[in-house]
C-alpha positions in Angstrom: 0.0 0.0 0.0 2.7 2.4 1.1 4.8 1.3 -2.0 1.9 2.4 -4.4 1.6 5.7 -2.6 5.2 6.4 -3.0 5.2 5.7 -6.7 2.1 7.9 -7.1 3.9 10.7 -5.2 6.9 10.7 -7.5 4.8 10.5 -10.7 3.0 13.7 -9.6 6.4 15.4 -8.8 7.8 14.5 -12.3 4.6 15.7 -14.0 4.7 19.0 -12.1 8.4 19.5 -13.0 7.7 19.0 -16.7 4.8 21.5 -16.5 7.1 24.1 -14.8 9.8 23.6 -17.5 7.3 24.1 -20.3 6.1 27.3 -18.6 9.7 28.6 -18.3 10.5 27.6 -21.9 7.4 29.4 -23.2 8.2 32.5 -21.1 11.8 32.6 -22.4 10.6 32.3 -26.0 8.1 35.1 -25.4 10.8 37.3 -23.9 13.3 36.8 -26.7 10.5 37.4 -29.2 9.4 40.6 -27.4 12.8 42.1 -26.6 15.0 40.9 -29.5 13.1 39.6 -32.5 10.4 42.3 -32.5 13.0 45.1 -31.8 15.6 43.9 -34.3 14.0 45.9 -37.1 13.9 49.0 -34.9 17.7 48.4 -34.0 18.5 48.3 -37.6 16.8 51.7 -38.0 19.1 53.3 -35.5 22.3 51.5 -36.5 24.0 54.8 -37.7 23.3 56.3 -34.3 24.8 53.3 -32.5 27.8 53.1 -34.7 28.4 56.8 -34.2 28.4 56.4 -30.4 30.7 53.4 -30.7 33.1 55.4 -32.8 33.0 58.3 -30.4 33.8 56.0 -27.5 36.7 54.5 -29.5 38.1 58.0 -30.3 37.8 59.1 -26.7 39.6 56.0 -25.5 42.4 56.5 -28.1 42.7 60.2 -27.0 43.0 59.2 -23.4 45.7 56.7 -24.2 47.6 59.2 -26.3 47.3 61.8 -23.6 48.7 59.4 -21.1 51.6 58.5 -23.4 52.4 62.2 -23.9 52.2 62.9 -20.2 54.4 60.0 -19.5 57.0 61.5 -21.9 56.6 64.8 -20.2 56.8 63.6 -16.6 59.5 60.9 -17.2 62.8 60.6 -19.0 65.2 57.9 -20.1 68.1 57.6 -17.7 71.2 55.4 -17.3 70.6 52.0 -15.6 73.1 49.7 -14.0 74.3 46.6 -15.8 75.6 45.5 -19.1 79.0 44.5 -20.5 80.9 47.0 -22.7 83.2 45.6 -25.4 85.8 48.0 -26.8 88.0 47.0 -29.7 91.4 48.5 -30.4 94.6 47.4 -32.2 97.7 46.2 -30.4 98.7 43.9 -27.7 99.0 43.9 -23.9 102.5 44.1 -22.5 102.3 46.2 -19.3 99.2 47.5 -17.7 101.2 49.4 -15.1 100.6 53.2 -15.7 104.2 54.1 -15.1 105.1 51.9 -18.1 102.0 51.8 -20.3 102.6 53.3 -23.7 100.6 51.4 -26.3 96.9 52.0 -26.9 96.0 48.6 -25.3 98.1 49.0 -22.2 97.2 52.7 -21.6 93.4 52.0 -22.0 93.4 49.3 -19.3 95.7 51.4 -17.0 93.4 54.4 -17.3 90.3 52.3 -16.4 92.1 50.5 -13.5 94.2 53.2 -11.9 93.4 56.7 -10.5 95.5 59.8 -10.8 95.9 62.9 -8.6 94.3 65.2 -11.2 92.3 64.7 -14.4 90.6 66.8 -17.0 86.9 67.5 -17.1 84.9 67.9 -20.3 86.1 71.5 -20.6 89.7 70.4 -20.2 90.0 72.1 -16.9 92.2 70.2 -14.3 90.0 68.8 -11.5 90.7 66.6 -8.5 90.7 62.8 -8.8 92.7 61.4 -5.8 93.4 65.0 -4.9 90.9 67.4 -3.2 92.9 70.6 -3.2 96.4 71.9 -4.3 98.4 75.1 -3.9 101.8 76.6 -4.7 104.1 78.7 -2.5 105.0 82.3 -3.2 108.2 81.3 -4.9 106.2 79.0 -7.2 108.4 76.0 -6.7 106.7 74.0 -3.9 103.3 72.5 -4.7 101.2 71.0 -1.9 98.5 68.5 -2.7 95.8 67.4 -0.3 94.5 63.8 -0.9 91.2 62.1 -0.4 90.9 60.0 2.8 88.2 57.7 1.5 90.1 55.8 -1.2 90.9 52.0 -1.1 93.0 49.9 -3.4 91.1 47.0 -5.1 92.5 44.6 -2.5 91.0 46.6 0.3 94.1 48.4 1.5 93.8 52.1 2.3 95.3 54.6 -0.1 97.7 57.2 1.5 100.4 59.7 0.6 103.0 57.0 0.8 101.6 55.6 -2.5 102.0 58.9 -4.2 105.6 59.3 -3.0 106.5 55.7 -4.0 105.0 56.1 -7.5 107.0 59.2 -8.5 110.2 58.1 -6.8 109.9 54.9 -8.8 109.5 56.8 -12.0 112.6 58.9 -11.2 114.9 55.9 -10.8 117.0 55.2 -13.9 116.8 51.5 -13.2 113.0 51.6 -13.6 113.2 52.9 -17.2 109.8 54.6 -17.1 109.0 56.7 -20.2 107.8 59.4 -17.7 111.2 59.8 -16.1 112.2 63.0 -18.1 109.3 64.9 -16.6 110.4 64.2 -13.1 114.1 65.1 -13.1 115.2 67.1 -10.1 111.8 67.1 -8.3 111.6 66.1 -4.7 108.5 64.4 -3.4 107.6 64.1 0.3 104.7 62.9 2.4 103.8 65.7 4.8 101.3 63.5 6.5 99.0 60.6 5.5 97.0 62.7 3.2 99.3 65.5 2.1 102.1 65.4 -0.4 104.6 68.2 -1.4 106.5 68.5 -4.7 109.6 70.7 -4.7 110.7 71.9 -8.1 114.3 73.1 -8.9 112.8 76.1 -10.8 109.3 77.6 -11.3 107.4 75.6 -13.9 103.8 76.7 -14.4 102.5 73.7 -16.4 103.7 71.3 -13.5 100.1 70.4 -12.4 99.5 68.8 -15.9 102.2 66.3 -14.9 99.9 64.9 -12.1 97.5 63.1 -14.5 99.2 59.7 -14.6 98.1 56.7 -12.6 99.3 56.1 -9.0 100.5 52.6 -8.1 100.3 50.8 -4.7 103.3 51.0 -2.4 102.3 48.0 -0.2 102.5 45.6 -3.2 105.6 46.9 -4.9 107.9 48.5 -2.4 109.9 45.3 -1.9 110.5 44.9 -5.6 113.9 46.2 -6.8 113.5 49.1 -9.2 115.3 47.2 -11.9 112.7 44.4 -11.7 109.6 46.5 -11.7 109.2 46.4 -15.4 109.2 42.6 -15.4 107.1 42.1 -12.3 103.9 40.0 -12.5 101.9 43.0 -11.2 102.2 44.5 -14.7 99.8 41.9 -16.1 97.8 41.4 -12.9 97.3 45.0 -11.8 95.6 46.3 -8.6 94.6 49.9 -8.8 92.1 52.2 -7.2 90.2 53.3 -10.3 86.6 52.7 -11.5 87.2 49.2 -12.7 88.8 46.2 -11.1 91.1 44.0 -13.1 89.7 40.4 -13.3 91.7 38.5 -15.8 93.7 38.6 -19.0 93.1 36.2 -21.9 96.0 36.2 -24.4 95.2 34.9 -27.9 97.1 34.7 -31.2 94.9 37.3 -33.0 92.6 38.7 -30.2 93.4 39.2 -26.5 91.1 40.4 -23.8 91.5 42.3 -20.6 88.3 41.7 -18.6 87.5 44.4 -15.9 84.5 44.5 -13.5 83.1 47.6 -11.9 84.5 48.8 -8.6 81.5 48.7 -6.3 83.4 50.8 -3.8 84.7 53.4 -6.1 85.0 56.7 -4.3 83.7 58.8 -7.1 80.5 56.7 -7.5 79.7 53.2 -8.8 80.1 52.9 -12.6 76.9 52.0 -14.5 78.7 49.4 -16.6 79.0 46.0 -14.9 81.9 44.9 -17.0 84.4 46.6 -19.3 86.2 44.3 -21.8 89.1 45.7 -23.7 89.7 43.6 -26.8 93.1 44.0 -28.5 93.3 42.9 -32.1 96.4 42.2 -34.0 94.8 43.5 -37.2 92.8 46.8 -37.6 90.5 45.3 -40.3 89.6 42.4 -38.0 88.6 44.8 -35.3 86.5 46.8 -37.7 84.7 43.7 -39.0 84.0 42.6 -35.4 82.3 46.0 -34.8 80.2 45.7 -38.0 79.1 42.3 -36.9 77.8 43.6 -33.6 80.5 41.9 -31.5 81.8 45.1 -30.1 80.2 48.1 -28.4 82.9 50.4 -29.6 85.8 50.6 -32.1 88.7 52.9 -31.7 91.0 55.0 -33.9 89.0 54.8 -37.1 90.5 56.1 -40.2 88.9 58.9 -42.3 87.9 56.6 -45.2 86.1 54.2 -42.8 83.8 56.8 -41.2 81.2 56.9 -44.0 80.4 53.1 -43.8 80.1 53.3 -40.1 77.7 56.2 -40.1 75.5 54.4 -42.7 75.1 51.4 -40.3 71.9 51.2 -38.3 72.3 51.7 -34.5 75.8 53.1 -34.9 77.5 56.5 -34.8 80.9 58.0 -34.6 82.0 60.3 -31.8 84.8 62.7 -32.7 87.4 63.6 -30.0 89.7 66.4 -31.4 93.1 65.9 -29.9 95.4 68.7 -28.5 97.9 67.6 -31.1 98.9 69.1 -34.4 100.2 67.9 -37.7 102.9 70.1 -39.3 105.2 70.1 -42.3 108.4 70.7 -40.4 110.8 72.6 -42.8 114.4 71.8 -41.9 115.9 75.3 -41.3 119.4 73.8 -41.7 118.7 72.6 -45.2 120.6 74.6 -47.9 117.3 75.5 -49.7 114.9 75.8 -46.8 117.2 78.0 -44.6 116.0 80.8 -46.9 113.1 82.4 -45.0 111.5 83.8 -48.2 111.1 80.2 -49.6 109.5 79.2 -46.3 107.2 82.2 -46.5 106.2 81.3 -50.1 105.5 77.8 -49.0 103.2 79.1 -46.3 101.1 81.1 -48.8 101.1 78.2 -51.2 99.6 75.7 -48.8 95.9 75.1 -49.4 94.6 74.0 -46.0 91.0 74.1 -47.2 91.9 71.4 -49.8 93.3 69.3 -47.0 90.2 69.9 -45.0 88.0 68.8 -47.8 90.1 65.7 -48.5 89.7 64.6 -44.9 85.9 64.9 -45.2 85.9 68.1 -43.1 86.6 65.9 -40.1 89.8 67.4 -38.8 90.0 71.0 -37.5 92.4 73.2 -39.5 95.5 74.5 -37.7 97.1 77.9 -38.5 99.6 78.5 -35.6 102.1 76.8 -33.4 99.5 77.0 -30.6 96.1 75.5 -30.7 92.9 77.5 -30.7 91.6 77.5 -27.1 95.0 77.3 -25.5 96.3 80.2 -23.4 98.2 82.6 -25.7 96.5 81.6 -29.0 95.8 84.8 -31.0 93.6 84.7 -34.1 95.4 87.8 -35.3 98.8 86.0 -35.2 98.3 83.0 -37.6 99.9 81.7 -40.7 98.4 83.3 -43.9 95.5 81.8 -45.8 96.1 80.2 -49.2 97.2 82.8 -51.7 98.9 81.4 -54.8 99.3 84.9 -56.2 101.2 86.1 -53.2 103.4 82.9 -53.3 104.2 83.5 -56.9 105.1 87.1 -56.2 107.5 86.2 -53.4 109.2 83.6 -55.6 109.4 85.8 -58.6 111.0 88.6 -56.5 113.5 86.1 -55.1 114.7 85.2 -58.6 113.0 81.8 -59.0 111.7 81.6 -62.6 109.2 79.2 -64.0 110.4 76.9 -66.8 108.5 75.3 -69.6 107.5 72.4 -67.4 106.0 74.9 -64.9 108.7 74.2 -62.2 110.9 77.1 -61.0 114.7 77.3 -61.2 117.3 79.7 -60.1 120.5 79.3 -62.1 121.1 75.6 -62.2 119.1 74.9 -59.1 115.6 73.4 -59.4 113.0 74.4 -56.7 112.2 70.9 -55.5 111.3 69.8 -52.0 111.2 66.3 -50.6 108.7 65.5 -47.8 109.2 62.4 -45.7 106.3 60.9 -43.8 104.6 57.7 -42.7 102.6 55.7 -45.2 99.9 55.0 -42.6 96.8 57.0 -41.5 95.8 60.0 -43.5 99.3 61.3 -44.6 99.1 60.1 -48.2 95.8 61.9 -48.7 97.0 65.1 -47.0 100.4 65.3 -48.8 98.9 64.6 -52.3 96.9 67.9 -51.7 100.0 69.7 -50.6 101.8 68.4 -53.7 99.1 69.9 -55.9 99.0 73.3 -54.2 102.7 73.7 -54.2 102.9 72.6 -57.8 100.5 75.4 -58.8 103.2 78.0 -57.9 106.0 76.1 -59.5 107.4 74.1 -56.6 108.1 70.4 -57.4 107.4 68.1 -54.5 108.4 64.5 -54.0 106.9 62.3 -51.3 108.6 59.5 -49.5 106.5 57.3 -47.2 108.6 55.3 -44.8 107.7 52.2 -42.9 106.8 53.2 -39.3 109.5 51.1 -37.7 112.3 52.7 -39.8 110.7 56.1 -39.8 111.4 57.0 -36.2 115.0 55.6 -36.0 116.2 56.6 -39.5 114.4 59.9 -40.1 112.7 61.5 -37.1 115.3 61.0 -34.4 118.4 62.0 -36.4 116.4 64.8 -38.2 117.3 63.2 -41.5 114.9 64.9 -43.9 114.4 68.1 -45.9 110.8 68.4 -44.8 108.9 66.2 -42.4 105.2 65.7 -42.2 104.6 64.6 -38.6 102.2 65.0 -35.7 103.2 66.2 -32.3 101.4 65.9 -28.9 101.0 69.4 -27.3 98.5 68.8 -24.6 96.2 71.4 -22.9 99.1 73.5 -21.6 100.5 76.0 -24.2 104.1 75.1 -23.2 105.7 74.3 -26.6 109.3 74.7 -25.4 110.5 71.3 -26.5 109.3 71.8 -30.1 110.6 75.3 -30.8 113.4 76.2 -28.4 116.9 76.3 -29.8 118.2 73.8 -27.2 116.0 71.1 -28.6 117.4 71.5 -32.2 119.7 68.5 -31.8 119.7 64.8 -32.6 116.9 63.1 -30.7 115.5 66.5 -29.9 111.9 67.5 -30.6 112.6 70.7 -32.4 112.0 69.0 -35.7 112.5 72.2 -37.8 115.9 72.9 -36.3 114.5 76.3 -35.6 116.7 78.8 -33.8 115.6 82.2 -32.6 117.0 84.0 -29.6 113.8 86.1 -29.3 111.6 83.0 -29.4 113.8 81.3 -26.8 113.4 84.1 -24.3 109.6 84.2 -24.8 109.3 80.4 -24.4 111.4 80.3 -21.3 109.3 83.1 -19.7 106.0 81.5 -20.7 106.7 78.3 -18.7 107.9 80.1 -15.6 105.3 82.8 -15.1 102.1 82.0 -13.2 100.1 85.1 -14.0 97.9 84.2 -17.1 98.1 87.8 -18.5 101.8 87.8 -18.3 102.1 84.4 -19.9 99.8 85.5 -22.7 102.1 88.4 -23.5 105.1 86.1 -23.6 103.4 83.7 -26.0 102.3 86.6 -28.1 106.0 87.6 -28.5 106.8 84.0 -29.4 104.0 83.8 -32.0 105.0 87.0 -33.7 108.5 85.7 -34.2 107.3 82.2 -35.2 104.8 83.6 -37.8 107.5 85.8 -39.3 110.0 83.0 -39.5 107.7 80.2 -40.8 109.8 77.4 -39.5 107.0 75.0 -40.2 103.5 74.9 -41.7 100.6 74.0 -39.4 98.0 71.8 -41.2 95.4 70.3 -38.9 94.6 68.7 -35.6 94.2 64.9 -35.5 90.9 63.5 -34.3 90.3 60.3 -32.4 87.4 58.7 -34.1 85.4 56.5 -31.7 82.6 54.4 -33.1 79.7 53.3 -30.9 77.1 50.6 -31.6 73.7 50.4 -29.8 72.3 52.7 -27.2 75.5 53.7 -25.4 74.9 56.7 -23.2 77.4 59.2 -21.6 80.1 59.3 -24.2 80.4 63.0 -24.8 82.5 64.4 -27.8 85.0 67.1 -26.7 88.6 68.1 -27.1 91.0 65.7 -25.3 94.7 65.8 -24.5 95.3 62.1 -25.2 93.1 59.3 -26.6 92.8 57.7 -23.1 91.2 60.9 -21.8 88.0 59.6 -23.4 87.6 57.6 -20.2 87.6 60.6 -17.9 83.9 60.3 -17.3 83.6 56.5 -17.8 81.6 56.2 -14.6 78.7 57.9 -16.5 78.8 55.6 -19.5 75.9 53.2 -19.7 74.6 50.4 -21.9 71.2 50.0 -20.2 68.5 52.7 -19.6 65.3 53.0 -17.7 62.4 55.5 -17.4 62.3 57.7 -14.3 60.2 60.6 -13.2 61.6 64.0 -14.1 62.3 66.6 -11.5 59.9 69.5 -12.3 
């Protein structure tokens, strides 16, 4: 009985559920029919209105997005970020990374990155403190006192003190050390006044002395027990420990490519460098280095030649930074030569030289020179410069001096032919430059022959013994206007740097005074006297200033083009170089 009642109960529940489902289904159909099907026709009638509103919403959304992007650019900026490995390529090999021995491009670059100096140049070529915080000179201008930082540590954790400075310069002075810096330190006494004060006593006043304090300082605690005669061969030279922005990690020597791997100094007193690693790659072949840069294997390539610049600038994500050097290229006229000792011929050559043609041949990349001093140096005077190209004036001078043009266009005087031989190197831009000189001199009847000598023989056989009639050669002048070694009569000797064999008592007195006076106004007057005599005598012909061409690939930040004293001075602000960037809020 109960069983039948249960079955009947479930049948009623199932029947009721089906009825409810049918009601819901019918209601759903009626709702769809009422609110969708019946209104579809009306919706089609207002579709333009709907589309218009949708378009407006889309435009407004896009506007909001663009405004946000613009505001982001206004309120934020791309700034350097920490990290990244920087690969710099150069030509040469590693022999000594010790700054008191480093001479080659490879050695000097690593030494500059690894070691600190007392002073360095800023981007305006003003001397600023590095390891030094202050300096002064006594009333007699012979004793310089330098105050040192007290927060500097060597890469091995030892504290830097005045003893390190004294040890460095006394080591340089020793003949047994054979440092290339020795000549600049003859007769100078160095003493530690206390742990962070050093005094330098000069035998005579020498105003440019502070420029001598830009070389790296080496650690006394690691090298004081090494005999001076063994310093050059000590293992320290290939495993250096400095106090600079980068710490030497390891050296990998290869047959064609060698690497010096440096890591940033996290405790660098002047601020942590952005770059995590700096790798200096030394190639045995310049072309190989350039190809590695073009393949993207290098962040930078150094010392590019003029004819290579166009292809670099055409590459995507690459550019060339130009660092004009405080150097000059001259044609030194041997004043002892039977022909060139005649000042009128030298004056005619000066007028005959077309510097603009040289400028154009070098793709307008190198600044023109027109004086024994460099524009921007103390004493340079744009009213005391060599004459601009004037073939008519050159012809007039030579005609008056009795040099007559023959049928071949070359001048003669009696049996003597007006012919000048220029000796130079076959590398770099010299063949390009001298071909232009040959043309401009030829236009006024001067025959010019060119001899390009192998670099190894050039110095020993020609430059050192002054074995030439005319010499095309570049000299390093530096920021200081002291050009004593290049133009003073005492330097007109074998192995001397007065390559013109120029002798003038008036110039000698002015040059001597210019390097011993501290007052800028007085020094300027002395150099003006020197320039007047030099321009009148024309012992050489100034051509142009060399440029250190530095190619960068990728988004390298912080490398600022400016005039530099030597190529390694490109690293003076290396702590600011970065490979990575990030967006940060601007300070408004």
